C-alpha atoms as an extended CHARMM CRD file, in Angstrom:
* protein
*
       243  EXT
         1         1  MET       CA              0.0000000000        0.0000000000        0.0000000000  PROA      1               0.0000000000
         2         2  THR       CA              1.2000000000        3.5130000000       -0.7860000000  PROA      2               0.0000000000
         3         3  THR       CA             -0.3780000000        6.8130000000        0.1590000000  PROA      3               0.0000000000
         4         4  SER       CA              0.1690000000       10.4240000000       -0.8860000000  PROA      4               0.0000000000
         5         5  ARG       CA             -1.4860000000       12.0710000000        2.1160000000  PROA      5               0.0000000000
         6         6  ILE       CA              0.8800000000       12.0060000000        5.0750000000  PROA      6               0.0000000000
         7         7  GLU       CA              0.1440000000       13.2130000000        8.6000000000  PROA      7               0.0000000000
         8         8  THR       CA              3.0980000000       14.2680000000       10.7450000000  PROA      8               0.0000000000
         9         9  ARG       CA              3.4130000000       15.5520000000       14.2950000000  PROA      9               0.0000000000
        10        10  ALA       CA              5.7340000000       15.7370000000       17.2640000000  PROA      10              0.0000000000
        11        11  VAL       CA              5.0010000000       13.2480000000       20.0540000000  PROA      11              0.0000000000
        12        12  ASP       CA              6.1410000000       13.6550000000       23.6540000000  PROA      12              0.0000000000
        13        13  TYR       CA              6.7280000000       10.4710000000       25.6400000000  PROA      13              0.0000000000
        14        14  GLN       CA              8.5980000000        9.3570000000       28.7350000000  PROA      14              0.0000000000
        15        15  ASP       CA             11.6080000000        7.2830000000       29.5980000000  PROA      15              0.0000000000
        16        16  GLY       CA             11.3030000000        7.1730000000       33.3540000000  PROA      16              0.0000000000
        17        17  ASN       CA             11.3220000000       10.7850000000       34.5460000000  PROA      17              0.0000000000
        18        18  GLU       CA             12.7970000000       12.1020000000       31.3050000000  PROA      18              0.0000000000
        19        19  THR       CA             10.6140000000       13.6560000000       28.6050000000  PROA      19              0.0000000000
        20        20  MET       CA             11.4810000000       12.7660000000       25.0270000000  PROA      20              0.0000000000
        21        21  GLU       CA             10.1770000000       14.3360000000       21.7990000000  PROA      21              0.0000000000
        22        22  GLY       CA              9.7150000000       11.9640000000       18.8900000000  PROA      22              0.0000000000
        23        23  PHE       CA              8.3120000000       12.5150000000       15.4180000000  PROA      23              0.0000000000
        24        24  LEU       CA              5.4280000000       10.5570000000       13.8930000000  PROA      24              0.0000000000
        25        25  ALA       CA              4.5720000000       10.1060000000       10.2090000000  PROA      25              0.0000000000
        26        26  GLN       CA              1.6810000000        8.0350000000        8.9100000000  PROA      26              0.0000000000
        27        27  GLY       CA             -0.6820000000        7.8830000000        5.9920000000  PROA      27              0.0000000000
        28        28  GLY       CA             -3.8440000000        9.8510000000        6.5340000000  PROA      28              0.0000000000
        29        29  GLY       CA             -7.3180000000        8.4890000000        5.8960000000  PROA      29              0.0000000000
        30        30  VAL       CA             -6.2050000000        4.8620000000        6.2350000000  PROA      30              0.0000000000
        31        31  SER       CA             -8.2930000000        2.5530000000        8.3930000000  PROA      31              0.0000000000
        32        32  GLY       CA             -7.0570000000       -0.4820000000       10.2720000000  PROA      32              0.0000000000
        33        33  LYS       CA             -3.7860000000       -1.2420000000       11.9780000000  PROA      33              0.0000000000
        34        34  ARG       CA             -0.5080000000       -1.1740000000       10.0440000000  PROA      34              0.0000000000
        35        35  PRO       CA              3.0620000000       -2.3170000000       10.6500000000  PROA      35              0.0000000000
        36        36  GLY       CA              5.1700000000        0.1590000000       12.5800000000  PROA      36              0.0000000000
        37        37  VAL       CA              8.7820000000        1.1610000000       11.9800000000  PROA      37              0.0000000000
        38        38  LEU       CA             10.9220000000        2.8200000000       14.6250000000  PROA      38              0.0000000000
        39        39  VAL       CA             13.5710000000        5.1760000000       13.2030000000  PROA      39              0.0000000000
        40        40  VAL       CA             16.5980000000        6.0130000000       15.3660000000  PROA      40              0.0000000000
        41        41  HSD       CA             18.6340000000        9.1110000000       14.5750000000  PROA      41              0.0000000000
        42        42  GLN       CA             22.3110000000        9.7030000000       13.9080000000  PROA      42              0.0000000000
        43        43  TRP       CA             24.5100000000       11.6270000000       16.3430000000  PROA      43              0.0000000000
        44        44  LEU       CA             22.8530000000       15.0310000000       15.7900000000  PROA      44              0.0000000000
        45        45  GLY       CA             19.4930000000       13.8210000000       17.0870000000  PROA      45              0.0000000000
        46        46  ILE       CA             16.2580000000       14.0490000000       15.1250000000  PROA      46              0.0000000000
        47        47  THR       CA             16.7870000000       16.2530000000       12.0550000000  PROA      47              0.0000000000
        48        48  ASP       CA             15.0470000000       16.6920000000        8.7170000000  PROA      48              0.0000000000
        49        49  VAL       CA             17.0000000000       13.6300000000        7.5260000000  PROA      49              0.0000000000
        50        50  GLU       CA             15.1460000000       11.3030000000        9.9220000000  PROA      50              0.0000000000
        51        51  GLN       CA             11.8730000000       13.1080000000        9.2950000000  PROA      51              0.0000000000
        52        52  LYS       CA             12.3110000000       12.5710000000        5.5540000000  PROA      52              0.0000000000
        53        53  ARG       CA             12.9350000000        8.8370000000        6.1120000000  PROA      53              0.0000000000
        54        54  ALA       CA              9.8080000000        8.6690000000        8.2660000000  PROA      54              0.0000000000
        55        55  ASP       CA              7.8330000000       10.3260000000        5.4710000000  PROA      55              0.0000000000
        56        56  MET       CA              9.2290000000        7.8190000000        2.9630000000  PROA      56              0.0000000000
        57        57  LEU       CA              8.2020000000        4.9270000000        5.2080000000  PROA      57              0.0000000000
        58        58  ALA       CA              4.7290000000        6.3910000000        5.7020000000  PROA      58              0.0000000000
        59        59  ARG       CA              4.3070000000        6.5850000000        1.9170000000  PROA      59              0.0000000000
        60        60  LEU       CA              5.0360000000        2.8550000000        1.7990000000  PROA      60              0.0000000000
        61        61  GLY       CA              2.1290000000        2.2670000000        4.1740000000  PROA      61              0.0000000000
        62        62  TYR       CA              3.9790000000        2.0060000000        7.4850000000  PROA      62              0.0000000000
        63        63  VAL       CA              3.5260000000        4.0170000000       10.6620000000  PROA      63              0.0000000000
        64        64  ALA       CA              6.9630000000        5.5670000000       11.2210000000  PROA      64              0.0000000000
        65        65  PHE       CA              8.1060000000        6.9700000000       14.5500000000  PROA      65              0.0000000000
        66        66  CYS       CA             11.4410000000        8.7130000000       15.0810000000  PROA      66              0.0000000000
        67        67  ALA       CA             12.8950000000        7.9480000000       18.4930000000  PROA      67              0.0000000000
        68        68  ASP       CA             14.5420000000       10.6590000000       20.5790000000  PROA      68              0.0000000000
        69        69  ILE       CA             17.5450000000        9.2360000000       22.4110000000  PROA      69              0.0000000000
        70        70  TYR       CA             18.8370000000       12.5110000000       23.8460000000  PROA      70              0.0000000000
        71        71  GLY       CA             15.7220000000       14.0560000000       25.4070000000  PROA      71              0.0000000000
        72        72  LYS       CA             13.3740000000       16.9050000000       24.5600000000  PROA      72              0.0000000000
        73        73  GLY       CA             15.2400000000       20.0610000000       23.6370000000  PROA      73              0.0000000000
        74        74  VAL       CA             18.6380000000       18.3440000000       23.6770000000  PROA      74              0.0000000000
        75        75  ARG       CA             20.0640000000       18.7920000000       20.1850000000  PROA      75              0.0000000000
        76        76  PRO       CA             23.8110000000       19.0660000000       19.5240000000  PROA      76              0.0000000000
        77        77  LYS       CA             24.7780000000       22.1470000000       17.5390000000  PROA      77              0.0000000000
        78        78  THR       CA             28.2730000000       21.0570000000       16.5000000000  PROA      78              0.0000000000
        79        79  ALA       CA             30.0370000000       17.8480000000       15.5710000000  PROA      79              0.0000000000
        80        80  GLN       CA             32.0220000000       18.0530000000       18.8170000000  PROA      80              0.0000000000
        81        81  GLU       CA             28.8440000000       18.2950000000       20.8920000000  PROA      81              0.0000000000
        82        82  ALA       CA             27.3340000000       15.4230000000       18.9350000000  PROA      82              0.0000000000
        83        83  SER       CA             30.4160000000       13.2690000000       19.3950000000  PROA      83              0.0000000000
        84        84  THR       CA             30.4050000000       13.8640000000       23.1530000000  PROA      84              0.0000000000
        85        85  LEU       CA             26.6980000000       13.1780000000       23.5610000000  PROA      85              0.0000000000
        86        86  ALA       CA             26.5810000000       10.1250000000       21.3040000000  PROA      86              0.0000000000
        87        87  GLY       CA             29.7160000000        8.7840000000       22.9510000000  PROA      87              0.0000000000
        88        88  LYS       CA             28.0380000000        8.9870000000       26.3420000000  PROA      88              0.0000000000
        89        89  TYR       CA             25.4860000000        6.4050000000       25.2080000000  PROA      89              0.0000000000
        90        90  ARG       CA             27.5470000000        4.4370000000       22.7600000000  PROA      90              0.0000000000
        91        91  ASN       CA             30.7150000000        4.0180000000       24.7730000000  PROA      91              0.0000000000
        92        92  GLY       CA             29.6500000000        4.2240000000       28.3920000000  PROA      92              0.0000000000
        93        93  GLU       CA             25.9250000000        3.8140000000       28.8900000000  PROA      93              0.0000000000
        94        94  ARG       CA             24.5580000000        1.1400000000       26.5880000000  PROA      94              0.0000000000
        95        95  ARG       CA             21.9850000000        0.2390000000       29.2140000000  PROA      95              0.0000000000
        96        96  ALA       CA             20.6850000000        3.8120000000       28.9790000000  PROA      96              0.0000000000
        97        97  LEU       CA             20.7780000000        3.6020000000       25.1770000000  PROA      97              0.0000000000
        98        98  ARG       CA             18.6440000000        0.4670000000       25.2860000000  PROA      98              0.0000000000
        99        99  SER       CA             16.2350000000        2.0920000000       27.7240000000  PROA      99              0.0000000000
       100       100  ARG       CA             15.7530000000        5.1410000000       25.4900000000  PROA      100             0.0000000000
       101       101  ALA       CA             15.2150000000        2.9770000000       22.4270000000  PROA      101             0.0000000000
       102       102  ARG       CA             12.8100000000        0.6850000000       24.2950000000  PROA      102             0.0000000000
       103       103  ALA       CA             10.7510000000        3.6620000000       25.5350000000  PROA      103             0.0000000000
       104       104  ALA       CA             10.3090000000        4.8360000000       21.9370000000  PROA      104             0.0000000000
       105       105  LEU       CA              9.4390000000        1.3240000000       20.7880000000  PROA      105             0.0000000000
       106       106  ASP       CA              6.8080000000        0.9810000000       23.5030000000  PROA      106             0.0000000000
       107       107  THR       CA              5.3330000000        4.3390000000       22.4840000000  PROA      107             0.0000000000
       108       108  LEU       CA              5.0960000000        3.2230000000       18.8610000000  PROA      108             0.0000000000
       109       109  LYS       CA              3.4780000000       -0.0900000000       19.7640000000  PROA      109             0.0000000000
       110       110  LYS       CA              0.7790000000        1.6270000000       21.8300000000  PROA      110             0.0000000000
       111       111  MET       CA             -0.3510000000        3.8400000000       18.9560000000  PROA      111             0.0000000000
       112       112  GLU       CA             -3.8900000000        3.1300000000       17.8040000000  PROA      112             0.0000000000
       113       113  SER       CA             -2.8840000000        2.7650000000       14.1640000000  PROA      113             0.0000000000
       114       114  VAL       CA             -0.0630000000        0.2830000000       14.8150000000  PROA      114             0.0000000000
       115       115  ASP       CA             -0.1880000000       -3.5010000000       14.7560000000  PROA      115             0.0000000000
       116       116  ALA       CA              2.0380000000       -4.1460000000       17.7890000000  PROA      116             0.0000000000
       117       117  ASN       CA              2.8430000000       -7.6290000000       16.5180000000  PROA      117             0.0000000000
       118       118  ARG       CA              4.3720000000       -6.2590000000       13.3020000000  PROA      118             0.0000000000
       119       119  VAL       CA              7.0770000000       -3.7830000000       14.2130000000  PROA      119             0.0000000000
       120       120  ALA       CA             10.6570000000       -3.2550000000       13.0200000000  PROA      120             0.0000000000
       121       121  ALA       CA             13.3910000000       -0.7320000000       13.8050000000  PROA      121             0.0000000000
       122       122  ILE       CA             15.9200000000        1.0290000000       11.5830000000  PROA      122             0.0000000000
       123       123  GLY       CA             18.7720000000        3.3160000000       12.5460000000  PROA      123             0.0000000000
       124       124  TYR       CA             21.4740000000        5.4720000000       10.9980000000  PROA      124             0.0000000000
       125       125  CYS       CA             25.0940000000        5.6600000000       12.2400000000  PROA      125             0.0000000000
       126       126  PHE       CA             24.6290000000        6.1160000000       16.0220000000  PROA      126             0.0000000000
       127       127  GLY       CA             21.0420000000        4.9690000000       15.5060000000  PROA      127             0.0000000000
       128       128  GLY       CA             22.2710000000        1.8740000000       13.6930000000  PROA      128             0.0000000000
       129       129  THR       CA             24.1380000000        0.9280000000       16.8510000000  PROA      129             0.0000000000
       130       130  ALA       CA             21.0250000000        1.7070000000       18.8950000000  PROA      130             0.0000000000
       131       131  VAL       CA             18.7270000000       -0.6540000000       16.9830000000  PROA      131             0.0000000000
       132       132  ILE       CA             21.2430000000       -3.5020000000       17.2710000000  PROA      132             0.0000000000
       133       133  GLU       CA             21.3920000000       -2.8340000000       21.0160000000  PROA      133             0.0000000000
       134       134  LEU       CA             17.5870000000       -2.8310000000       21.1070000000  PROA      134             0.0000000000
       135       135  ALA       CA             17.6310000000       -6.2830000000       19.5370000000  PROA      135             0.0000000000
       136       136  ARG       CA             20.3230000000       -7.4300000000       21.9780000000  PROA      136             0.0000000000
       137       137  SER       CA             18.0610000000       -6.3570000000       24.8320000000  PROA      137             0.0000000000
       138       138  GLY       CA             15.5210000000       -8.9780000000       23.7450000000  PROA      138             0.0000000000
       139       139  ALA       CA             12.9600000000       -6.5150000000       22.3810000000  PROA      139             0.0000000000
       140       140  ASP       CA              9.9820000000       -8.0370000000       20.6010000000  PROA      140             0.0000000000
       141       141  LEU       CA             10.6030000000       -6.9940000000       16.9930000000  PROA      141             0.0000000000
       142       142  LYS       CA             10.3460000000       -8.5930000000       13.5760000000  PROA      142             0.0000000000
       143       143  ALA       CA             13.6120000000       -7.0880000000       12.3290000000  PROA      143             0.0000000000
       144       144  VAL       CA             16.2290000000       -4.3990000000       12.8390000000  PROA      144             0.0000000000
       145       145  VAL       CA             18.1360000000       -2.6570000000       10.0570000000  PROA      145             0.0000000000
       146       146  SER       CA             21.3990000000       -0.8310000000       10.7660000000  PROA      146             0.0000000000
       147       147  PHE       CA             22.5500000000        1.6820000000        8.1520000000  PROA      147             0.0000000000
       148       148  HSD       CA             26.3080000000        2.3090000000        8.5330000000  PROA      148             0.0000000000
       149       149  GLY       CA             26.0500000000        1.7760000000       12.2910000000  PROA      149             0.0000000000
       150       150  GLY       CA             28.7100000000        0.5570000000       14.6880000000  PROA      150             0.0000000000
       151       151  LEU       CA             28.2810000000       -3.1920000000       15.2040000000  PROA      151             0.0000000000
       152       152  ASP       CA             30.6340000000       -3.7580000000       18.1330000000  PROA      152             0.0000000000
       153       153  SER       CA             29.3330000000       -4.9520000000       21.4900000000  PROA      153             0.0000000000
       154       154  PRO       CA             30.8060000000       -4.7430000000       24.9890000000  PROA      154             0.0000000000
       155       155  ALA       CA             28.7240000000       -7.8140000000       25.8660000000  PROA      155             0.0000000000
       156       156  PRO       CA             28.7120000000      -10.2420000000       22.8850000000  PROA      156             0.0000000000
       157       157  ALA       CA             26.8500000000      -12.8520000000       24.9000000000  PROA      157             0.0000000000
       158       158  ASP       CA             23.7810000000      -10.5940000000       24.6850000000  PROA      158             0.0000000000
       159       159  GLY       CA             23.4120000000      -11.7460000000       21.0950000000  PROA      159             0.0000000000
       160       160  ARG       CA             21.5550000000      -14.7570000000       22.4810000000  PROA      160             0.0000000000
       161       161  ASN       CA             18.7000000000      -12.3910000000       23.4440000000  PROA      161             0.0000000000
       162       162  ILE       CA             18.0100000000      -11.4220000000       19.8440000000  PROA      162             0.0000000000
       163       163  LYS       CA             14.5800000000      -12.6090000000       18.6930000000  PROA      163             0.0000000000
       164       164  CYS       CA             14.3970000000      -10.8830000000       15.3130000000  PROA      164             0.0000000000
       165       165  LYS       CA             16.0820000000      -10.7630000000       11.9260000000  PROA      165             0.0000000000
       166       166  VAL       CA             19.1410000000       -8.5130000000       11.6920000000  PROA      166             0.0000000000
       167       167  LEU       CA             20.2270000000       -6.6410000000        8.5620000000  PROA      167             0.0000000000
       168       168  ALA       CA             23.4400000000       -4.6180000000        8.7450000000  PROA      168             0.0000000000
       169       169  LEU       CA             24.2610000000       -2.3790000000        5.7680000000  PROA      169             0.0000000000
       170       170  ALA       CA             27.7980000000       -0.9930000000        5.6040000000  PROA      170             0.0000000000
       171       171  GLY       CA             30.1130000000        0.9630000000        3.3660000000  PROA      171             0.0000000000
       172       172  ALA       CA             32.9410000000       -1.2710000000        2.1680000000  PROA      172             0.0000000000
       173       173  ASP       CA             35.3670000000        1.6430000000        2.6000000000  PROA      173             0.0000000000
       174       174  ASP       CA             33.9640000000        3.0440000000        5.8510000000  PROA      174             0.0000000000
       175       175  PRO       CA             36.9870000000        4.2010000000        7.8950000000  PROA      175             0.0000000000
       176       176  PHE       CA             34.9220000000        4.0480000000       11.0930000000  PROA      176             0.0000000000
       177       177  GLN       CA             34.4410000000        0.2900000000       10.7630000000  PROA      177             0.0000000000
       178       178  ASN       CA             37.2710000000       -2.0990000000       11.4880000000  PROA      178             0.0000000000
       179       179  ALA       CA             37.8740000000       -5.7490000000       10.6940000000  PROA      179             0.0000000000
       180       180  GLU       CA             38.0440000000       -6.7630000000       14.3450000000  PROA      180             0.0000000000
       181       181  ASN       CA             34.6050000000       -5.3790000000       15.1770000000  PROA      181             0.0000000000
       182       182  LEU       CA             33.0740000000       -6.8110000000       12.0190000000  PROA      182             0.0000000000
       183       183  LYS       CA             34.4270000000      -10.2690000000       12.7970000000  PROA      183             0.0000000000
       184       184  ALA       CA             33.2030000000       -9.9970000000       16.3860000000  PROA      184             0.0000000000
       185       185  PHE       CA             29.7260000000       -9.1050000000       15.1020000000  PROA      185             0.0000000000
       186       186  GLU       CA             29.7010000000      -12.0810000000       12.7500000000  PROA      186             0.0000000000
       187       187  ASP       CA             30.8800000000      -14.3980000000       15.5190000000  PROA      187             0.0000000000
       188       188  GLU       CA             28.1920000000      -13.0240000000       17.8480000000  PROA      188             0.0000000000
       189       189  MET       CA             25.4440000000      -13.5940000000       15.2870000000  PROA      189             0.0000000000
       190       190  ARG       CA             26.6270000000      -17.1210000000       14.4900000000  PROA      190             0.0000000000
       191       191  ALA       CA             26.9880000000      -18.1180000000       18.1360000000  PROA      191             0.0000000000
       192       192  ALA       CA             23.4340000000      -16.9350000000       18.8400000000  PROA      192             0.0000000000
       193       193  ALA       CA             22.0200000000      -18.5580000000       15.6700000000  PROA      193             0.0000000000
       194       194  VAL       CA             20.5000000000      -15.2390000000       14.5940000000  PROA      194             0.0000000000
       195       195  ASP       CA             18.9140000000      -14.8210000000       11.1520000000  PROA      195             0.0000000000
       196       196  TRP       CA             21.3510000000      -12.1230000000       10.0090000000  PROA      196             0.0000000000
       197       197  GLN       CA             22.7580000000      -10.4310000000        6.9380000000  PROA      197             0.0000000000
       198       198  LEU       CA             25.7720000000       -8.1480000000        6.5370000000  PROA      198             0.0000000000
       199       199  VAL       CA             25.8880000000       -6.2830000000        3.2180000000  PROA      199             0.0000000000
       200       200  PHE       CA             28.7960000000       -4.1370000000        1.9940000000  PROA      200             0.0000000000
       201       201  TYR       CA             28.5190000000       -1.4470000000       -0.6760000000  PROA      201             0.0000000000
       202       202  GLY       CA             31.6420000000       -0.9390000000       -2.7620000000  PROA      202             0.0000000000
       203       203  GLY       CA             32.9750000000        2.6000000000       -2.9520000000  PROA      203             0.0000000000
       204       204  ALA       CA             30.7970000000        3.7310000000       -0.0390000000  PROA      204             0.0000000000
       205       205  VAL       CA             32.1800000000        5.2430000000        3.1620000000  PROA      205             0.0000000000
       206       206  HSD       CA             30.4370000000        6.2940000000        6.3750000000  PROA      206             0.0000000000
       207       207  SER       CA             27.0490000000        8.0850000000        6.2910000000  PROA      207             0.0000000000
       208       208  PHE       CA             26.3870000000        6.9580000000        2.7230000000  PROA      208             0.0000000000
       209       209  THR       CA             22.6210000000        7.5200000000        3.1600000000  PROA      209             0.0000000000
       210       210  ASP       CA             22.9000000000       11.1150000000        4.4020000000  PROA      210             0.0000000000
       211       211  TRP       CA             22.5660000000       13.4950000000        1.4580000000  PROA      211             0.0000000000
       212       212  GLN       CA             23.9310000000       16.3470000000        3.5870000000  PROA      212             0.0000000000
       213       213  MET       CA             27.3540000000       14.7470000000        4.0380000000  PROA      213             0.0000000000
       214       214  ASP       CA             29.9470000000       15.9880000000        1.5430000000  PROA      214             0.0000000000
       215       215  GLY       CA             33.0790000000       14.3270000000        2.8980000000  PROA      215             0.0000000000
       216       216  LYS       CA             34.4640000000       17.6780000000        4.0820000000  PROA      216             0.0000000000
       217       217  SER       CA             32.6370000000       18.4690000000        7.3170000000  PROA      217             0.0000000000
       218       218  LEU       CA             33.5280000000       14.9920000000        8.5840000000  PROA      218             0.0000000000
       219       219  PRO       CA             36.2800000000       13.2710000000        6.5940000000  PROA      219             0.0000000000
       220       220  GLY       CA             35.3450000000        9.6920000000        5.7720000000  PROA      220             0.0000000000
       221       221  ALA       CA             31.6120000000       10.4360000000        5.8130000000  PROA      221             0.0000000000
       222       222  GLN       CA             29.9950000000       11.1320000000        2.4380000000  PROA      222             0.0000000000
       223       223  TYR       CA             26.7270000000       10.5550000000        0.6350000000  PROA      223             0.0000000000
       224       224  ASN       CA             26.6720000000        7.8270000000       -1.9980000000  PROA      224             0.0000000000
       225       225  GLU       CA             23.4910000000        7.8220000000       -4.0690000000  PROA      225             0.0000000000
       226       226  ARG       CA             23.9610000000        4.3020000000       -5.4080000000  PROA      226             0.0000000000
       227       227  ALA       CA             24.5700000000        2.7840000000       -1.9740000000  PROA      227             0.0000000000
       228       228  ASP       CA             21.7070000000        4.8330000000       -0.5250000000  PROA      228             0.0000000000
       229       229  LYS       CA             19.2180000000        3.4950000000       -3.0730000000  PROA      229             0.0000000000
       230       230  ARG       CA             20.4860000000       -0.0860000000       -2.8630000000  PROA      230             0.0000000000
       231       231  SER       CA             20.3850000000       -0.1430000000        0.9260000000  PROA      231             0.0000000000
       232       232  TRP       CA             16.8320000000        1.2610000000        0.9620000000  PROA      232             0.0000000000
       233       233  GLU       CA             15.7570000000       -1.4820000000       -1.4450000000  PROA      233             0.0000000000
       234       234  ALA       CA             17.4230000000       -4.0810000000        0.7990000000  PROA      234             0.0000000000
       235       235  MET       CA             15.3790000000       -2.7790000000        3.7210000000  PROA      235             0.0000000000
       236       236  LYS       CA             12.1780000000       -2.8360000000        1.6650000000  PROA      236             0.0000000000
       237       237  SER       CA             12.8640000000       -6.4200000000        0.5990000000  PROA      237             0.0000000000
       238       238  LEU       CA             13.2690000000       -7.5200000000        4.2080000000  PROA      238             0.0000000000
       239       239  PHE       CA             10.0940000000       -5.6790000000        5.2210000000  PROA      239             0.0000000000
       240       240  ALA       CA              8.1870000000       -7.4000000000        2.4170000000  PROA      240             0.0000000000
       241       241  GLU       CA              9.3680000000      -10.7020000000        3.8710000000  PROA      241             0.0000000000
       242       242  ILE       CA              8.5020000000      -10.0170000000        7.5150000000  PROA      242             0.0000000000
       243       243  PHE       CA              5.2960000000       -8.0300000000        7.0130000000  PROA      243             0.0000000000
């Protein structure tokens, strides 16, 4: 199902005592429950990039909800601020990262238009790490898709908690990936008998889906139209399978 009329709005929700501000996109005038897709942002927080992806998902017939990992009103203004804030969750507080992602997932599942039994999560860069961590937490999902996200884990044994399909999409020349982490991810998935895929795109570096990245503001991070389109089609193919 596709739709041209899209409804969007900000949605406040809670993670414990913290207020978060997500972004919802769904097709208007559609009756019945639909599959939901959680979208987790890159290190700058929710921007027009995530909102555009949510719109694209809504036009495919899904209810798309952008998670807010940082908290309402917390939006890095520089790459340095973003690095510090993302690093807080990625490097030191993965339990907090899982909690923030789970709070957004629970919010999505409770929406009237969502079929709570048919939900997936996708994430970009920092968000790609977040959705893998969400799966490692044992969240009830059909699939997670990581776009150029970090795949390393401080607790590889948590792979046994994964209940869903895992699709990791990576730039073959991404300088922020390394062979050791990639092998550890593969070993983790095999040991846990996860239904997983790891796809590399030749010529692509980090942030290959972000049309705002020119390779200058952050060396090693640049948009690649071919990899962007191919990775989106890979996601759509998986969604056709699970939904």
